[in-house]
C-alpha positions, 0 to 999 in steps of 0.5 A: 521510497514512498510509503503508505497504508490502506485498509481492506474489509470483507465488504466488496469493492463494488465495480462495474461488471457485465451480466446477461441482458435483463439479469442484474448482477447481485453481490451477496456479502456478509456485513462483517466489520473486521478489517485488514491493513496493508503497508506498502513501500515503492522504491525507485533507484536514483537513476530511474533504472529500477523500482521495487515494491514491498508490502505487508498485510496484517489484521487490524490497523497500523500504528506506530509499533507495527509501522516500525516493524514494517520499516525494520523488515524493509531495512533488512530486505534493503540490507541497510542501504540508504533510503529517503522515505516519503510519506504522508501525515498519518498520526502514526507517522508523527507520533513521538515513538515514531519520531524517536525511532527514525531519529535513531535510524539516521545512518540509513533513513531520511524522512520527508513528508508529503504536503498535507492533503496531497494523496495525488503525489503518492504513487502508492495511492494508485497501487491500492486502487489498481488492486482493489479494482482488479483482484478485489473488485466485486469479491464477496469473500467468505472470510478475511483470509480470502480477502488477504489471499486475493490482496497478496495475489494482486500486490505480488502482480504489482511487485513483478511488473516494474512498468506498473511502478513507473506508471504509478510514479508518472500518474503523480506528475513527479519524476526522478 
């Protein structure tokens, strides 16, 4: 299982779009610095027959405490089945609090780190790009709740389409 976080704000993810000839598209946005964070986990079955995507959206940033909450929720959803968790070197992943917690979870959780500066090895990076490039592309949201709603819509789309999960894994060059 790969795990990662991403940040969102009311500022639109500007993407290429179309407009009638001679009419430049204009995005009107409120320069608001409030932000949301998304945590996701992409789990692949050992034999490559299935994958599942889990996510949570919250205001602000993820820290050790909120990530522990996400992982606890993940454990309940997976009914305590054994997991090899692969994640990057985010400071919240390396904190003393997090290390103490995951050491106490060894009956179901084994943690492995991705190499430093290697986001291309994490299949969740293209998940974030996919949602930001589709549901959140050029979205000039009136508020953070609208951004959260569109984000959840995109993440549920990814969740429903297993072929996307396998495509994201293939894009890393990794295999099961």
